[in-house]
N, CA, C and O atoms as a Maestro MAE file, in Angstrom:
{
 s_m_m2io_version
 :::
 2.0.0
}

f_m_ct {
 s_m_title
 :::
 protein
 m_atom[344] {
  # First column is atom index #
  i_m_mmod_type
  r_m_x_coord
  r_m_y_coord
  r_m_z_coord
  i_m_residue_number
  s_m_chain_name
  s_m_pdb_residue_name
  s_m_pdb_atom_name
  i_m_atomic_number
  :::
  1 25 1.339 3.837 35.647 1 A "MET " " N  " 7
  2 3 1.903 3.242 34.441 1 A "MET " " CA " 6
  3 2 3.426 3.382 34.530 1 A "MET " " C  " 6
  4 15 3.939 4.468 34.801 1 A "MET " " O  " 8
  5 25 4.144 2.276 34.299 2 A "ASN " " N  " 7
  6 3 5.605 2.350 34.402 2 A "ASN " " CA " 6
  7 2 6.217 2.975 33.145 2 A "ASN " " C  " 6
  8 15 5.555 3.115 32.117 2 A "ASN " " O  " 8
  9 25 7.470 3.339 33.251 3 A "GLU " " N  " 7
  10 3 8.158 4.111 32.200 3 A "GLU " " CA " 6
  11 2 8.197 3.406 30.832 3 A "GLU " " C  " 6
  12 15 7.875 4.048 29.832 3 A "GLU " " O  " 8
  13 25 8.578 2.113 30.737 4 A "PRO " " N  " 7
  14 3 8.607 1.464 29.414 4 A "PRO " " CA " 6
  15 2 7.229 1.420 28.741 4 A "PRO " " C  " 6
  16 15 7.124 1.591 27.526 4 A "PRO " " O  " 8
  17 25 6.188 1.194 29.524 5 A "VAL " " N  " 7
  18 3 4.840 1.147 28.958 5 A "VAL " " CA " 6
  19 2 4.439 2.531 28.450 5 A "VAL " " C  " 6
  20 15 3.849 2.655 27.377 5 A "VAL " " O  " 8
  21 25 4.758 3.562 29.216 6 A "PHE " " N  " 7
  22 3 4.440 4.928 28.818 6 A "PHE " " CA " 6
  23 2 5.169 5.296 27.526 6 A "PHE " " C  " 6
  24 15 4.576 5.900 26.632 6 A "PHE " " O  " 8
  25 25 6.456 4.936 27.421 7 A "LYS " " N  " 7
  26 3 7.225 5.229 26.207 7 A "LYS " " CA " 6
  27 2 6.639 4.499 25.001 7 A "LYS " " C  " 6
  28 15 6.533 5.067 23.914 7 A "LYS " " O  " 8
  29 25 6.257 3.232 25.202 8 A "ALA " " N  " 7
  30 3 5.675 2.455 24.108 8 A "ALA " " CA " 6
  31 2 4.350 3.066 23.659 8 A "ALA " " C  " 6
  32 15 4.060 3.118 22.464 8 A "ALA " " O  " 8
  33 25 3.549 3.526 24.617 9 A "LEU " " N  " 7
  34 3 2.279 4.154 24.280 9 A "LEU " " CA " 6
  35 2 2.490 5.447 23.493 9 A "LEU " " C  " 6
  36 15 1.777 5.704 22.523 9 A "LEU " " O  " 8
  37 25 3.454 6.253 23.900 10 A "GLU " " N  " 7
  38 3 3.752 7.493 23.188 10 A "GLU " " CA " 6
  39 2 4.256 7.209 21.771 10 A "GLU " " C  " 6
  40 15 3.899 7.912 20.825 10 A "GLU " " O  " 8
  41 25 5.086 6.174 21.633 11 A "GLN " " N  " 7
  42 3 5.596 5.798 20.312 11 A "GLN " " CA " 6
  43 2 4.447 5.328 19.415 11 A "GLN " " C  " 6
  44 15 4.388 5.686 18.239 11 A "GLN " " O  " 8
  45 25 3.543 4.533 19.968 12 A "LEU " " N  " 7
  46 3 2.397 4.050 19.205 12 A "LEU " " CA " 6
  47 2 1.499 5.206 18.770 12 A "LEU " " C  " 6
  48 15 1.009 5.213 17.641 12 A "LEU " " O  " 8
  49 25 1.281 6.168 19.638 13 A "LYS " " N  " 7
  50 3 0.470 7.337 19.275 13 A "LYS " " CA " 6
  51 2 1.119 8.113 18.134 13 A "LYS " " C  " 6
  52 15 0.423 8.613 17.250 13 A "LYS " " O  " 8
  53 25 2.442 8.217 18.147 14 A "GLY " " N  " 7
  54 3 3.143 8.903 17.064 14 A "GLY " " CA " 6
  55 2 3.010 8.177 15.743 14 A "GLY " " C  " 6
  56 15 2.818 8.804 14.701 14 A "GLY " " O  " 8
  57 25 3.110 6.858 15.781 15 A "ILE " " N  " 7
  58 3 2.982 6.055 14.561 15 A "ILE " " CA " 6
  59 2 1.570 6.176 13.991 15 A "ILE " " C  " 6
  60 15 1.401 6.380 12.789 15 A "ILE " " O  " 8
  61 25 0.567 6.051 14.842 16 A "LEU " " N  " 7
  62 3 -0.815 6.159 14.378 16 A "LEU " " CA " 6
  63 2 -1.125 7.556 13.860 16 A "LEU " " C  " 6
  64 15 -1.885 7.715 12.905 16 A "LEU " " O  " 8
  65 25 -0.544 8.554 14.480 17 A "GLY " " N  " 7
  66 3 -0.780 9.928 14.047 17 A "GLY " " CA " 6
  67 2 -0.160 10.251 12.708 17 A "GLY " " C  " 6
  68 15 -0.621 11.156 12.012 17 A "GLY " " O  " 8
  69 25 0.887 9.519 12.332 18 A "SER " " N  " 7
  70 3 1.556 9.785 11.058 18 A "SER " " CA " 6
  71 2 1.144 8.798 9.964 18 A "SER " " C  " 6
  72 15 1.759 8.766 8.898 18 A "SER " " O  " 8
  73 25 0.114 7.996 10.217 19 A "ALA " " N  " 7
  74 3 -0.356 7.024 9.229 19 A "ALA " " CA " 6
  75 2 -0.848 7.747 7.979 19 A "ALA " " C  " 6
  76 15 -1.288 8.895 8.040 19 A "ALA " " O  " 8
  77 25 -0.766 7.064 6.863 20 A "SER " " N  " 7
  78 3 -1.180 7.657 5.586 20 A "SER " " CA " 6
  79 2 -2.665 7.995 5.588 20 A "SER " " C  " 6
  80 15 -3.501 7.211 6.037 20 A "SER " " O  " 8
  81 25 -2.962 9.158 5.083 21 A "LEU " " N  " 7
  82 3 -4.349 9.570 4.899 21 A "LEU " " CA " 6
  83 2 -4.753 9.289 3.462 21 A "LEU " " C  " 6
  84 15 -3.956 9.470 2.541 21 A "LEU " " O  " 8
  85 25 -5.982 8.849 3.270 22 A "LEU " " N  " 7
  86 3 -6.489 8.641 1.923 22 A "LEU " " CA " 6
  87 2 -7.145 9.926 1.437 22 A "LEU " " C  " 6
  88 15 -7.816 10.619 2.201 22 A "LEU " " O  " 8
  89 25 -6.948 10.234 0.171 23 A "PHE " " N  " 7
  90 3 -7.468 11.460 -0.416 23 A "PHE " " CA " 6
  91 2 -8.646 11.147 -1.322 23 A "PHE " " C  " 6
  92 15 -8.917 9.982 -1.615 23 A "PHE " " O  " 8
  93 25 -9.332 12.164 -1.757 24 A "ASN " " N  " 7
  94 3 -10.474 12.015 -2.662 24 A "ASN " " CA " 6
  95 2 -10.019 12.037 -4.117 24 A "ASN " " C  " 6
  96 15 -9.048 12.704 -4.472 24 A "ASN " " O  " 8
  97 25 -10.734 11.302 -4.938 25 A "TRP " " N  " 7
  98 3 -10.457 11.206 -6.369 25 A "TRP " " CA " 6
  99 2 -10.705 12.550 -7.042 25 A "TRP " " C  " 6
  100 15 -11.699 13.220 -6.762 25 A "TRP " " O  " 8
  101 25 -9.793 12.940 -7.931 26 A "ASP " " N  " 7
  102 3 -9.959 14.153 -8.737 26 A "ASP " " CA " 6
  103 2 -10.112 13.718 -10.190 26 A "ASP " " C  " 6
  104 15 -9.163 13.208 -10.786 26 A "ASP " " O  " 8
  105 25 -11.299 13.914 -10.765 27 A "ASN " " N  " 7
  106 3 -11.576 13.478 -12.143 27 A "ASN " " CA " 6
  107 2 -10.709 14.171 -13.180 27 A "ASN " " C  " 6
  108 15 -10.599 13.687 -14.306 27 A "ASN " " O  " 8
  109 25 -10.098 15.278 -12.833 28 A "ASN " " N  " 7
  110 3 -9.283 16.035 -13.784 28 A "ASN " " CA " 6
  111 2 -7.834 15.559 -13.843 28 A "ASN " " C  " 6
  112 15 -7.059 16.043 -14.668 28 A "ASN " " O  " 8
  113 25 -7.461 14.621 -12.982 29 A "LEU " " N  " 7
  114 3 -6.079 14.130 -12.940 29 A "LEU " " CA " 6
  115 2 -6.031 12.654 -13.303 29 A "LEU " " C  " 6
  116 15 -6.952 11.908 -12.972 29 A "LEU " " O  " 8
  117 25 -4.961 12.217 -13.985 30 A "PRO " " N  " 7
  118 3 -4.845 10.798 -14.321 30 A "PRO " " CA " 6
  119 2 -4.472 9.973 -13.085 30 A "PRO " " C  " 6
  120 15 -3.753 10.455 -12.210 30 A "PRO " " O  " 8
  121 25 -4.958 8.738 -13.014 31 A "PRO " " N  " 7
  122 3 -4.575 7.868 -11.902 31 A "PRO " " CA " 6
  123 2 -3.215 7.232 -12.157 31 A "PRO " " C  " 6
  124 15 -2.746 7.175 -13.294 31 A "PRO " " O  " 8
  125 25 -2.597 6.759 -11.097 32 A "ASP " " N  " 7
  126 3 -1.313 6.070 -11.174 32 A "ASP " " CA " 6
  127 2 -1.392 4.877 -10.234 32 A "ASP " " C  " 6
  128 15 -1.877 5.007 -9.110 32 A "ASP " " O  " 8
  129 25 -0.922 3.722 -10.677 33 A "ILE " " N  " 7
  130 3 -0.929 2.532 -9.831 33 A "ILE " " CA " 6
  131 2 0.511 2.129 -9.553 33 A "ILE " " C  " 6
  132 15 1.287 1.900 -10.480 33 A "ILE " " O  " 8
  133 25 0.866 2.042 -8.280 34 A "MET " " N  " 7
  134 3 2.184 1.574 -7.869 34 A "MET " " CA " 6
  135 2 1.992 0.169 -7.309 34 A "MET " " C  " 6
  136 15 1.128 -0.046 -6.458 34 A "MET " " O  " 8
  137 25 2.792 -0.789 -7.779 35 A "THR " " N  " 7
  138 3 2.635 -2.174 -7.344 35 A "THR " " CA " 6
  139 2 3.921 -2.702 -6.735 35 A "THR " " C  " 6
  140 15 5.016 -2.222 -7.028 35 A "THR " " O  " 8
  141 25 3.758 -3.714 -5.871 36 A "TYR " " N  " 7
  142 3 4.896 -4.405 -5.262 36 A "TYR " " CA " 6
  143 2 4.513 -5.865 -5.113 36 A "TYR " " C  " 6
  144 15 3.434 -6.177 -4.610 36 A "TYR " " O  " 8
  145 25 5.386 -6.761 -5.546 37 A "ALA " " N  " 7
  146 3 5.125 -8.192 -5.437 37 A "ALA " " CA " 6
  147 2 6.297 -8.864 -4.739 37 A "ALA " " C  " 6
  148 15 7.409 -8.884 -5.267 37 A "ALA " " O  " 8
  149 25 6.056 -9.409 -3.562 38 A "SER " " N  " 7
  150 3 7.086 -10.167 -2.858 38 A "SER " " CA " 6
  151 2 6.824 -11.652 -3.082 38 A "SER " " C  " 6
  152 15 5.945 -12.011 -3.866 38 A "SER " " O  " 8
  153 25 7.569 -12.511 -2.408 39 A "ASN " " N  " 7
  154 3 7.356 -13.949 -2.549 39 A "ASN " " CA " 6
  155 2 6.040 -14.399 -1.933 39 A "ASN " " C  " 6
  156 15 5.507 -15.442 -2.311 39 A "ASN " " O  " 8
  157 25 5.505 -13.624 -0.985 40 A "THR " " N  " 7
  158 3 4.308 -14.059 -0.270 40 A "THR " " CA " 6
  159 2 3.096 -13.150 -0.436 40 A "THR " " C  " 6
  160 15 1.972 -13.587 -0.190 40 A "THR " " O  " 8
  161 25 3.292 -11.900 -0.845 41 A "THR " " N  " 7
  162 3 2.171 -10.962 -0.922 41 A "THR " " CA " 6
  163 2 2.229 -10.114 -2.190 41 A "THR " " C  " 6
  164 15 3.272 -9.991 -2.832 41 A "THR " " O  " 8
  165 25 1.094 -9.540 -2.527 42 A "VAL " " N  " 7
  166 3 1.023 -8.522 -3.573 42 A "VAL " " CA " 6
  167 2 0.398 -7.285 -2.945 42 A "VAL " " C  " 6
  168 15 -0.551 -7.384 -2.167 42 A "VAL " " O  " 8
  169 25 0.937 -6.122 -3.288 43 A "LYS " " N  " 7
  170 3 0.454 -4.863 -2.726 43 A "LYS " " CA " 6
  171 2 0.407 -3.828 -3.833 43 A "LYS " " C  " 6
  172 15 1.232 -3.838 -4.747 43 A "LYS " " O  " 8
  173 25 -0.561 -2.941 -3.743 44 A "SER " " N  " 7
  174 3 -0.626 -1.853 -4.714 44 A "SER " " CA " 6
  175 2 -1.299 -0.641 -4.087 44 A "SER " " C  " 6
  176 15 -2.041 -0.742 -3.109 44 A "SER " " O  " 8
  177 25 -1.010 0.509 -4.690 45 A "VAL " " N  " 7
  178 3 -1.585 1.773 -4.247 45 A "VAL " " CA " 6
  179 2 -2.107 2.499 -5.477 45 A "VAL " " C  " 6
  180 15 -1.369 2.703 -6.441 45 A "VAL " " O  " 8
  181 25 -3.370 2.888 -5.446 46 A "LEU " " N  " 7
  182 3 -3.930 3.760 -6.469 46 A "LEU " " CA " 6
  183 2 -3.719 5.178 -5.971 46 A "LEU " " C  " 6
  184 15 -4.113 5.514 -4.855 46 A "LEU " " O  " 8
  185 25 -3.097 6.011 -6.795 47 A "GLN " " N  " 7
  186 3 -2.746 7.358 -6.352 47 A "GLN " " CA " 6
  187 2 -2.863 8.348 -7.498 47 A "GLN " " C  " 6
  188 15 -2.983 7.964 -8.661 47 A "GLN " " O  " 8
  189 25 -2.827 9.632 -7.151 48 A "GLN " " N  " 7
  190 3 -2.813 10.715 -8.135 48 A "GLN " " CA " 6
  191 2 -1.739 11.711 -7.731 48 A "GLN " " C  " 6
  192 15 -1.478 11.919 -6.546 48 A "GLN " " O  " 8
  193 25 -1.119 12.326 -8.740 49 A "TYR " " N  " 7
  194 3 -0.069 13.319 -8.520 49 A "TYR " " CA " 6
  195 2 -0.727 14.692 -8.412 49 A "TYR " " C  " 6
  196 15 -1.250 15.214 -9.396 49 A "TYR " " O  " 8
  197 25 -0.700 15.271 -7.215 50 A "VAL " " N  " 7
  198 3 -1.375 16.539 -6.943 50 A "VAL " " CA " 6
  199 2 -0.390 17.499 -6.281 50 A "VAL " " C  " 6
  200 15 0.220 17.172 -5.263 50 A "VAL " " O  " 8
  201 25 -0.242 18.675 -6.865 51 A "ASN " " N  " 7
  202 3 0.614 19.721 -6.284 51 A "ASN " " CA " 6
  203 2 2.017 19.220 -5.930 51 A "ASN " " C  " 6
  204 15 2.537 19.521 -4.855 51 A "ASN " " O  " 8
  205 25 2.619 18.462 -6.834 52 A "GLY " " N  " 7
  206 3 3.998 18.033 -6.647 52 A "GLY " " CA " 6
  207 2 4.207 16.818 -5.770 52 A "GLY " " C  " 6
  208 15 5.347 16.495 -5.436 52 A "GLY " " O  " 8
  209 25 3.136 16.131 -5.384 53 A "GLN " " N  " 7
  210 3 3.315 14.917 -4.585 53 A "GLN " " CA " 6
  211 2 2.192 13.922 -4.875 53 A "GLN " " C  " 6
  212 15 1.098 14.297 -5.298 53 A "GLN " " O  " 8
  213 25 2.493 12.646 -4.637 54 A "TYR " " N  " 7
  214 3 1.487 11.612 -4.839 54 A "TYR " " CA " 6
  215 2 0.575 11.543 -3.625 54 A "TYR " " C  " 6
  216 15 1.037 11.561 -2.484 54 A "TYR " " O  " 8
  217 25 -0.733 11.464 -3.884 55 A "GLU " " N  " 7
  218 3 -1.722 11.325 -2.827 55 A "GLU " " CA " 6
  219 2 -2.399 9.968 -2.982 55 A "GLU " " C  " 6
  220 15 -2.994 9.697 -4.026 55 A "GLU " " O  " 8
  221 25 -2.320 9.100 -1.953 56 A "PRO " " N  " 7
  222 3 -2.928 7.772 -2.051 56 A "PRO " " CA " 6
  223 2 -4.446 7.845 -2.011 56 A "PRO " " C  " 6
  224 15 -5.028 8.589 -1.223 56 A "PRO " " O  " 8
  225 25 -5.073 7.061 -2.871 57 A "LEU " " N  " 7
  226 3 -6.530 6.993 -2.934 57 A "LEU " " CA " 6
  227 2 -7.051 5.666 -2.401 57 A "LEU " " C  " 6
  228 15 -8.132 5.602 -1.817 57 A "LEU " " O  " 8
  229 25 -6.266 4.598 -2.608 58 A "LEU " " N  " 7
  230 3 -6.713 3.265 -2.235 58 A "LEU " " CA " 6
  231 2 -5.502 2.357 -2.058 58 A "LEU " " C  " 6
  232 15 -4.563 2.405 -2.852 58 A "LEU " " O  " 8
  233 25 -5.526 1.533 -1.019 59 A "PHE " " N  " 7
  234 3 -4.480 0.537 -0.792 59 A "PHE " " CA " 6
  235 2 -5.063 -0.844 -1.040 59 A "PHE " " C  " 6
  236 15 -6.221 -1.102 -0.712 59 A "PHE " " O  " 8
  237 25 -4.252 -1.745 -1.625 60 A "PHE " " N  " 7
  238 3 -4.675 -3.125 -1.856 60 A "PHE " " CA " 6
  239 2 -3.569 -4.053 -1.369 60 A "PHE " " C  " 6
  240 15 -2.392 -3.822 -1.644 60 A "PHE " " O  " 8
  241 25 -3.951 -5.108 -0.642 61 A "TYR " " N  " 7
  242 3 -2.996 -6.074 -0.115 61 A "TYR " " CA " 6
  243 2 -3.634 -7.452 -0.202 61 A "TYR " " C  " 6
  244 15 -4.800 -7.630 0.151 61 A "TYR " " O  " 8
  245 25 -2.858 -8.431 -0.679 62 A "LYS " " N  " 7
  246 3 -3.370 -9.796 -0.736 62 A "LYS " " CA " 6
  247 2 -2.223 -10.774 -0.546 62 A "LYS " " C  " 6
  248 15 -1.149 -10.621 -1.128 62 A "LYS " " O  " 8
  249 25 -2.469 -11.765 0.266 63 A "ARG " " N  " 7
  250 3 -1.494 -12.837 0.455 63 A "ARG " " CA " 6
  251 2 -1.653 -13.810 -0.710 63 A "ARG " " C  " 6
  252 15 -2.768 -14.177 -1.083 63 A "ARG " " O  " 8
  253 25 -0.523 -14.220 -1.274 64 A "ARG " " N  " 7
  254 3 -0.582 -15.123 -2.431 64 A "ARG " " CA " 6
  255 2 -0.768 -16.558 -1.973 64 A "ARG " " C  " 6
  256 15 -0.294 -16.946 -0.905 64 A "ARG " " O  " 8
  257 25 -1.466 -17.351 -2.793 65 A "ASP " " N  " 7
  258 3 -1.638 -18.759 -2.454 65 A "ASP " " CA " 6
  259 2 -0.380 -19.545 -2.837 65 A "ASP " " C  " 6
  260 15 0.558 -18.977 -3.397 65 A "ASP " " O  " 8
  261 25 -0.357 -20.827 -2.544 66 A "ASP " " N  " 7
  262 3 0.845 -21.646 -2.766 66 A "ASP " " CA " 6
  263 2 1.264 -21.687 -4.232 66 A "ASP " " C  " 6
  264 15 2.458 -21.649 -4.530 66 A "ASP " " O  " 8
  265 25 0.313 -21.763 -5.142 67 A "THR " " N  " 7
  266 3 0.641 -21.784 -6.571 67 A "THR " " CA " 6
  267 2 1.251 -20.461 -7.003 67 A "THR " " C  " 6
  268 15 2.265 -20.442 -7.701 67 A "THR " " O  " 8
  269 25 0.644 -19.362 -6.596 68 A "GLN " " N  " 7
  270 3 1.148 -18.036 -6.960 68 A "GLN " " CA " 6
  271 2 2.521 -17.766 -6.349 68 A "GLN " " C  " 6
  272 15 3.300 -16.991 -6.903 68 A "GLN " " O  " 8
  273 25 2.824 -18.389 -5.226 69 A "ALA " " N  " 7
  274 3 4.123 -18.184 -4.569 69 A "ALA " " CA " 6
  275 2 5.270 -18.717 -5.420 69 A "ALA " " C  " 6
  276 15 6.420 -18.325 -5.223 69 A "ALA " " O  " 8
  277 25 4.968 -19.605 -6.364 70 A "ARG " " N  " 7
  278 3 6.012 -20.170 -7.232 70 A "ARG " " CA " 6
  279 2 6.148 -19.427 -8.561 70 A "ARG " " C  " 6
  280 15 6.957 -19.822 -9.400 70 A "ARG " " O  " 8
  281 25 5.384 -18.375 -8.766 71 A "TYR " " N  " 7
  282 3 5.453 -17.606 -10.012 71 A "TYR " " CA " 6
  283 2 6.817 -16.941 -10.166 71 A "TYR " " C  " 6
  284 15 7.484 -16.623 -9.181 71 A "TYR " " O  " 8
  285 25 7.216 -16.738 -11.409 72 A "SER " " N  " 7
  286 3 8.448 -15.998 -11.696 72 A "SER " " CA " 6
  287 2 8.245 -14.525 -11.341 72 A "SER " " C  " 6
  288 15 7.123 -14.086 -11.087 72 A "SER " " O  " 8
  289 25 9.335 -13.776 -11.327 73 A "THR " " N  " 7
  290 3 9.256 -12.356 -10.979 73 A "THR " " CA " 6
  291 2 8.324 -11.601 -11.914 73 A "THR " " C  " 6
  292 15 7.489 -10.819 -11.461 73 A "THR " " O  " 8
  293 25 8.461 -11.831 -13.219 74 A "SER " " N  " 7
  294 3 7.602 -11.111 -14.170 74 A "SER " " CA " 6
  295 2 6.139 -11.521 -14.015 74 A "SER " " C  " 6
  296 15 5.248 -10.684 -14.156 74 A "SER " " O  " 8
  297 25 5.883 -12.786 -13.729 75 A "SER " " N  " 7
  298 3 4.503 -13.235 -13.521 75 A "SER " " CA " 6
  299 2 3.918 -12.649 -12.241 75 A "SER " " C  " 6
  300 15 2.731 -12.327 -12.193 75 A "SER " " O  " 8
  301 25 4.748 -12.506 -11.199 76 A "ARG " " N  " 7
  302 3 4.282 -11.880 -9.951 76 A "ARG " " CA " 6
  303 2 3.888 -10.430 -10.200 76 A "ARG " " C  " 6
  304 15 2.869 -9.957 -9.696 76 A "ARG " " O  " 8
  305 25 4.709 -9.725 -10.987 77 A "LYS " " N  " 7
  306 3 4.403 -8.323 -11.291 77 A "LYS " " CA " 6
  307 2 3.118 -8.214 -12.106 77 A "LYS " " C  " 6
  308 15 2.294 -7.333 -11.860 77 A "LYS " " O  " 8
  309 25 2.953 -9.098 -13.063 78 A "LEU " " N  " 7
  310 3 1.737 -9.094 -13.874 78 A "LEU " " CA " 6
  311 2 0.512 -9.413 -13.016 78 A "LEU " " C  " 6
  312 15 -0.530 -8.773 -13.165 78 A "LEU " " O  " 8
  313 25 0.628 -10.389 -12.127 79 A "LEU " " N  " 7
  314 3 -0.467 -10.734 -11.223 79 A "LEU " " CA " 6
  315 2 -0.838 -9.541 -10.341 79 A "LEU " " C  " 6
  316 15 -2.019 -9.258 -10.139 79 A "LEU " " O  " 8
  317 25 0.159 -8.853 -9.826 80 A "THR " " N  " 7
  318 3 -0.093 -7.693 -8.965 80 A "THR " " CA " 6
  319 2 -0.831 -6.605 -9.730 80 A "THR " " C  " 6
  320 15 -1.774 -6.012 -9.207 80 A "THR " " O  " 8
  321 25 -0.414 -6.339 -10.957 81 A "SER " " N  " 7
  322 3 -1.088 -5.326 -11.777 81 A "SER " " CA " 6
  323 2 -2.522 -5.745 -12.082 81 A "SER " " C  " 6
  324 15 -3.440 -4.928 -12.015 81 A "SER " " O  " 8
  325 25 -2.711 -7.012 -12.416 82 A "TYR " " N  " 7
  326 3 -4.052 -7.515 -12.710 82 A "TYR " " CA " 6
  327 2 -4.968 -7.373 -11.496 82 A "TYR " " C  " 6
  328 15 -6.090 -6.880 -11.621 82 A "TYR " " O  " 8
  329 25 -4.498 -7.800 -10.326 83 A "LEU " " N  " 7
  330 3 -5.325 -7.726 -9.121 83 A "LEU " " CA " 6
  331 2 -5.621 -6.285 -8.718 83 A "LEU " " C  " 6
  332 15 -6.692 -5.996 -8.185 83 A "LEU " " O  " 8
  333 25 -4.683 -5.389 -8.968 84 A "ALA " " N  " 7
  334 3 -4.898 -3.977 -8.628 84 A "ALA " " CA " 6
  335 2 -5.999 -3.372 -9.484 84 A "ALA " " C  " 6
  336 15 -6.794 -2.564 -9.003 84 A "ALA " " O  " 8
  337 25 -6.046 -3.765 -10.762 85 A "ILE " " N  " 7
  338 3 -7.040 -3.210 -11.682 85 A "ILE " " CA " 6
  339 2 -8.390 -3.898 -11.516 85 A "ILE " " C  " 6
  340 15 -9.440 -3.273 -11.667 85 A "ILE " " O  " 8
  341 25 -8.351 -5.176 -11.209 86 A "LYS " " N  " 7
  342 3 -9.570 -5.972 -11.057 86 A "LYS " " CA " 6
  343 2 -10.422 -5.385 -9.958 86 A "LYS " " C  " 6
  344 15 -11.498 -5.907 -9.666 86 A "LYS " " O  " 8
  :::
 }
 m_bond[343] {
  # First column is bond index #
  i_m_from
  i_m_to
  i_m_order
  :::
  1 1 2 1
  2 2 3 1
  3 3 4 2
  4 3 5 1
  5 5 6 1
  6 6 7 1
  7 7 8 2
  8 7 9 1
  9 9 10 1
  10 10 11 1
  11 11 12 2
  12 11 13 1
  13 13 14 1
  14 14 15 1
  15 15 16 2
  16 15 17 1
  17 17 18 1
  18 18 19 1
  19 19 20 2
  20 19 21 1
  21 21 22 1
  22 22 23 1
  23 23 24 2
  24 23 25 1
  25 25 26 1
  26 26 27 1
  27 27 28 2
  28 27 29 1
  29 29 30 1
  30 30 31 1
  31 31 32 2
  32 31 33 1
  33 33 34 1
  34 34 35 1
  35 35 36 2
  36 35 37 1
  37 37 38 1
  38 38 39 1
  39 39 40 2
  40 39 41 1
  41 41 42 1
  42 42 43 1
  43 43 44 2
  44 43 45 1
  45 45 46 1
  46 46 47 1
  47 47 48 2
  48 47 49 1
  49 49 50 1
  50 50 51 1
  51 51 52 2
  52 51 53 1
  53 53 54 1
  54 54 55 1
  55 55 56 2
  56 55 57 1
  57 57 58 1
  58 58 59 1
  59 59 60 2
  60 59 61 1
  61 61 62 1
  62 62 63 1
  63 63 64 2
  64 63 65 1
  65 65 66 1
  66 66 67 1
  67 67 68 2
  68 67 69 1
  69 69 70 1
  70 70 71 1
  71 71 72 2
  72 71 73 1
  73 73 74 1
  74 74 75 1
  75 75 76 2
  76 75 77 1
  77 77 78 1
  78 78 79 1
  79 79 80 2
  80 79 81 1
  81 81 82 1
  82 82 83 1
  83 83 84 2
  84 83 85 1
  85 85 86 1
  86 86 87 1
  87 87 88 2
  88 87 89 1
  89 89 90 1
  90 90 91 1
  91 91 92 2
  92 91 93 1
  93 93 94 1
  94 94 95 1
  95 95 96 2
  96 95 97 1
  97 97 98 1
  98 98 99 1
  99 99 100 2
  100 99 101 1
  101 101 102 1
  102 102 103 1
  103 103 104 2
  104 103 105 1
  105 105 106 1
  106 106 107 1
  107 107 108 2
  108 107 109 1
  109 109 110 1
  110 110 111 1
  111 111 112 2
  112 111 113 1
  113 113 114 1
  114 114 115 1
  115 115 116 2
  116 115 117 1
  117 117 118 1
  118 118 119 1
  119 119 120 2
  120 119 121 1
  121 121 122 1
  122 122 123 1
  123 123 124 2
  124 123 125 1
  125 125 126 1
  126 126 127 1
  127 127 128 2
  128 127 129 1
  129 129 130 1
  130 130 131 1
  131 131 132 2
  132 131 133 1
  133 133 134 1
  134 134 135 1
  135 135 136 2
  136 135 137 1
  137 137 138 1
  138 138 139 1
  139 139 140 2
  140 139 141 1
  141 141 142 1
  142 142 143 1
  143 143 144 2
  144 143 145 1
  145 145 146 1
  146 146 147 1
  147 147 148 2
  148 147 149 1
  149 149 150 1
  150 150 151 1
  151 151 152 2
  152 151 153 1
  153 153 154 1
  154 154 155 1
  155 155 156 2
  156 155 157 1
  157 157 158 1
  158 158 159 1
  159 159 160 2
  160 159 161 1
  161 161 162 1
  162 162 163 1
  163 163 164 2
  164 163 165 1
  165 165 166 1
  166 166 167 1
  167 167 168 2
  168 167 169 1
  169 169 170 1
  170 170 171 1
  171 171 172 2
  172 171 173 1
  173 173 174 1
  174 174 175 1
  175 175 176 2
  176 175 177 1
  177 177 178 1
  178 178 179 1
  179 179 180 2
  180 179 181 1
  181 181 182 1
  182 182 183 1
  183 183 184 2
  184 183 185 1
  185 185 186 1
  186 186 187 1
  187 187 188 2
  188 187 189 1
  189 189 190 1
  190 190 191 1
  191 191 192 2
  192 191 193 1
  193 193 194 1
  194 194 195 1
  195 195 196 2
  196 195 197 1
  197 197 198 1
  198 198 199 1
  199 199 200 2
  200 199 201 1
  201 201 202 1
  202 202 203 1
  203 203 204 2
  204 203 205 1
  205 205 206 1
  206 206 207 1
  207 207 208 2
  208 207 209 1
  209 209 210 1
  210 210 211 1
  211 211 212 2
  212 211 213 1
  213 213 214 1
  214 214 215 1
  215 215 216 2
  216 215 217 1
  217 217 218 1
  218 218 219 1
  219 219 220 2
  220 219 221 1
  221 221 222 1
  222 222 223 1
  223 223 224 2
  224 223 225 1
  225 225 226 1
  226 226 227 1
  227 227 228 2
  228 227 229 1
  229 229 230 1
  230 230 231 1
  231 231 232 2
  232 231 233 1
  233 233 234 1
  234 234 235 1
  235 235 236 2
  236 235 237 1
  237 237 238 1
  238 238 239 1
  239 239 240 2
  240 239 241 1
  241 241 242 1
  242 242 243 1
  243 243 244 2
  244 243 245 1
  245 245 246 1
  246 246 247 1
  247 247 248 2
  248 247 249 1
  249 249 250 1
  250 250 251 1
  251 251 252 2
  252 251 253 1
  253 253 254 1
  254 254 255 1
  255 255 256 2
  256 255 257 1
  257 257 258 1
  258 258 259 1
  259 259 260 2
  260 259 261 1
  261 261 262 1
  262 262 263 1
  263 263 264 2
  264 263 265 1
  265 265 266 1
  266 266 267 1
  267 267 268 2
  268 267 269 1
  269 269 270 1
  270 270 271 1
  271 271 272 2
  272 271 273 1
  273 273 274 1
  274 274 275 1
  275 275 276 2
  276 275 277 1
  277 277 278 1
  278 278 279 1
  279 279 280 2
  280 279 281 1
  281 281 282 1
  282 282 283 1
  283 283 284 2
  284 283 285 1
  285 285 286 1
  286 286 287 1
  287 287 288 2
  288 287 289 1
  289 289 290 1
  290 290 291 1
  291 291 292 2
  292 291 293 1
  293 293 294 1
  294 294 295 1
  295 295 296 2
  296 295 297 1
  297 297 298 1
  298 298 299 1
  299 299 300 2
  300 299 301 1
  301 301 302 1
  302 302 303 1
  303 303 304 2
  304 303 305 1
  305 305 306 1
  306 306 307 1
  307 307 308 2
  308 307 309 1
  309 309 310 1
  310 310 311 1
  311 311 312 2
  312 311 313 1
  313 313 314 1
  314 314 315 1
  315 315 316 2
  316 315 317 1
  317 317 318 1
  318 318 319 1
  319 319 320 2
  320 319 321 1
  321 321 322 1
  322 322 323 1
  323 323 324 2
  324 323 325 1
  325 325 326 1
  326 326 327 1
  327 327 328 2
  328 327 329 1
  329 329 330 1
  330 330 331 1
  331 331 332 2
  332 331 333 1
  333 333 334 1
  334 334 335 1
  335 335 336 2
  336 335 337 1
  337 337 338 1
  338 338 339 1
  339 339 340 2
  340 339 341 1
  341 341 342 1
  342 342 343 1
  343 343 344 2
  :::
 }
}
């Protein structure tokens, strides 16, 4: 294996090793939903605040259709919140 390929493989292993881990739901803690709406996608994370840090429970990602791509900023945020809860 040549040097650039080896470096790329090591970098990829580091990225995969540091990927977010999903945690288990704790019924005693309130949930929190973080949302993000770009021009083309909506994303959200269901999380809980545990021991001073947020722990992700679920990730949601959806590409918006052509009609949704023309929504205003506030409508995009509302759509993202709706889809996250749905």
